[in-house]
KOLVEX-132812 format. One record per residue (C-alpha): residue in one letter; x, z, y. Coordinates in steps of 0.25 Angstrom, whole numbers, plus 5000, padded with zeros to 4 digits. Layout:
N
AXZY/...
//
This chain:
191
M500149995000/N500749975014/D500650045027/Q499249965032/M498649965020/R498750145020/T498650155036/W497150075032/L496750155022/T497350275029/R496450255041/G495150205033/L495250335026/M495350415038/A494050345044/L493350375030/G493850515031/G493450525044/L491950465042/V491750545032/V492150675039/G491150635049/L489950615042/A490250755034/L490250815048/G489050755054/W488250785041/I488750945043/A488250925055/R486950865054/G486350965044/P485350965033/G484250855035/S483950785049/G483650835060/G484250965055/D484051045068/T482651005070/A481151025063/R480550905061/M479150845057/A478750735050/F477350675047/Y477150595032/N475550555035/D474750685036/W475850795031/R476850845041/L478250895036/V478951005046/C480451035044/P481051115049/A482651125057/D483451115044/K484151235049/E482951325048/E483351355033/K482351435029/A481251325035/S480651235027/C479851095030/G478451125027/M477451005025/T475851005032/A474550925031/D473450955042/I472050935037/V471250875048/D469950845053/P469650715053/R468550725063/S469150825074/G470550805071/T470850955068/K471551025060/L470751085047/A472051125039/Q473451115036/L474351115023/A475751145026/L476751145011/G478151215014/S479051335010/Q478751465020/P480151535025/G480551635017/K479651585005/T479951504993/G479251394988/E478351294995/E477051345000/L475651265005/V475251325015/I473551285018/S472751315033/V471351295032/P470551325045/L469751465047/T468451415044/V468451425028/L468251525021/I469251605015/P468951665000/P468951524993/G470351504997/V470851355001/G470751244992/L472051124991/Q471451024984/I472550914978/G471850794970/S470650854962/D471351004960/T470951104969/K471651224970/T471051334979/Y472151454987/P471651564995/Y471851575009/Q473151695011/T472651695028/C471851665039/V472351655054/A471951595065/T472451445062/G471551445048/C471651495034/V472951485027/S473251465011/I474551495005/V475051414991/K476251414985/V476651294983/D477251254967/D477751114961/A476251084957/L475451104970/L476550994975/K476550914965/S474850904968/F475250874980/D476150744977/G475250674970/A473950724978/S472950614983/S472250694988/M472350834994/A471250925001/L471051065006/V469751125000/V469151265011/T467851325010/A467051315023/Q466251435029/N464951365024/G465451375010/R465751235007/S467351195003/V467851085012/S468850985007/L470150965019/P470750835015/V472250845015/S472950715017/V474250675007/K474550575013/G476050595018/Y476250725007/S477050654998/D478250595009/A478050735016/R478350815004/K479650715000/A480050735015/F479750895014/N480750915001/S481850805006/I482050895020/E481851045013/A483150965003/R483950925014/R483451045022/H484051145012/S485251085005/W486551025009/W486650914998/R485450845001/R485850855016/L486950745012/W485850675010/S484850665021/
//
């Protein structure tokens, strides 16, 4: 190998080394995920995904769907899916108006299957039921073609409030991806 070849090889290796060091420093400074210093919100048709800033390690992303009266445009109920700080596992929080009867609870109808859950509390904005989410419930959400909340009105009649499933799958995929990236240094390489 002559001197000119050795010089070009040395320069090429120095340039490659500089590029690798620059990329590594940029990757380290950027932090996990994108937009790490700010909270982010994304809409997937009728579902909303809200994620905290990456530096808030104890917080997690949450998915919500509002049930809106098509005639008046007012919000009737809400489903919120996510993890609460300090608790393990995901929870589904169902919020309905105060104008429901408490003893029957709230029904979650997925397809033709309906499960009833008790209300934990009622506050100024409505009554709340908190459901522990397991793999079976998530699987039923994933495969759902229709979903509804079933409440009992003050006159004793059951009322079905349709929940849109449009956008749920995409929101769930994004939820899983962002949560994995927020809590994993290894996945950060591929984000």
